[in-house]
C-alpha positions as CSV (number, residue, x, y, z in Angstrom):
1,M,0.0,0.0,0.0
2,P,1.3,3.4,-0.9
3,I,0.2,4.9,2.5
4,F,2.8,2.7,4.4
5,D,5.7,3.3,1.9
6,F,7.2,5.7,4.3
7,L,7.8,2.9,6.8
8,R,9.9,0.9,4.4
9,P,13.6,1.7,4.3
10,K,14.5,3.3,1.0
11,K,16.6,1.2,-1.3
12,N,19.9,2.7,-2.2
13,T,20.5,1.1,-5.6
14,A,23.7,2.9,-6.2
15,Q,25.2,1.5,-2.9
16,T,23.9,-2.0,-3.7
17,A,25.5,-1.9,-7.1
18,K,28.8,-0.6,-5.7
19,N,28.8,-3.5,-3.1
20,R,28.1,-6.1,-5.7
21,L,30.8,-4.7,-8.0
22,Q,33.3,-4.8,-5.1
23,I,32.4,-8.5,-4.5
24,I,32.8,-9.3,-8.2
25,I,36.2,-7.6,-8.4
26,A,37.4,-9.4,-5.3
27,Q,36.3,-12.7,-6.8
28,E,38.0,-11.9,-10.1
29,R,41.2,-11.1,-8.3
30,S,41.2,-14.2,-6.2
31,S,40.1,-16.5,-9.1
32,A,42.7,-14.9,-11.4
33,G,44.9,-16.4,-8.7
34,A,48.5,-15.5,-8.8
35,P,50.6,-12.9,-10.5
36,D,51.6,-13.4,-14.1
37,Y,55.1,-14.5,-13.4
38,L,54.1,-17.7,-11.5
39,P,53.9,-20.0,-14.6
40,L,57.3,-18.8,-15.7
41,L,58.7,-19.2,-12.2
42,R,57.3,-22.7,-12.0
43,R,58.8,-23.7,-15.3
44,E,62.2,-22.3,-14.4
45,I,62.2,-24.1,-11.0
46,L,61.2,-27.4,-12.7
47,E,64.1,-27.0,-15.2
48,V,66.6,-26.5,-12.4
49,I,65.3,-29.4,-10.4
50,R,65.4,-31.6,-13.5
51,K,69.1,-31.0,-13.8
52,Y,69.6,-33.0,-10.7
53,V,66.5,-35.2,-10.3
54,A,64.0,-36.7,-12.7
55,V,60.6,-35.2,-11.7
56,D,57.3,-35.0,-13.3
57,A,55.9,-31.6,-14.4
58,E,53.1,-31.8,-11.8
59,A,55.7,-32.3,-9.1
60,V,56.2,-28.6,-8.7
61,K,53.4,-26.4,-7.3
62,V,53.9,-22.7,-6.9
63,D,51.2,-20.6,-5.2
64,V,50.9,-17.2,-3.6
65,V,49.2,-17.3,-0.2
66,K,48.0,-14.2,1.7
67,D,49.4,-14.0,5.2
68,G,47.9,-11.0,6.8
69,E,49.3,-8.0,4.9
70,H,51.9,-10.0,3.1
71,D,51.9,-12.3,0.2
72,V,53.9,-15.5,0.7
73,L,55.3,-17.6,-2.1
74,D,54.5,-21.2,-1.4
75,I,56.7,-23.7,-3.4
76,S,56.1,-27.4,-3.0
77,V,58.2,-30.0,-4.8
78,A,57.3,-33.7,-4.7
79,L,60.6,-35.5,-5.1
80,P,60.7,-39.2,-6.1
81,D,61.8,-41.9,-3.7
82,A,65.5,-42.6,-3.4
83,R,67.0,-44.7,-6.2
84,P,67.1,-48.4,-5.5
85,G,70.6,-49.5,-4.4
86,A,71.7,-46.0,-3.5
């Protein structure tokens, strides 16, 4: 009823749109994941490791993890078991 419209809080569509846009931007940033240099860094680390140990391409994982105000580079390498007889 129009008589009771004054009791309803007014919708601020501009603020709602701004909030939604901020959520979308935050999701895009997080889904984009890591900086552009990570694939190159992963490839270079894999090349160096392969000079000494035969590892699979999926053996090297490189991620950026948020730790408070800092970004932490997390590198994980799955090395194969020791050679038989060594």
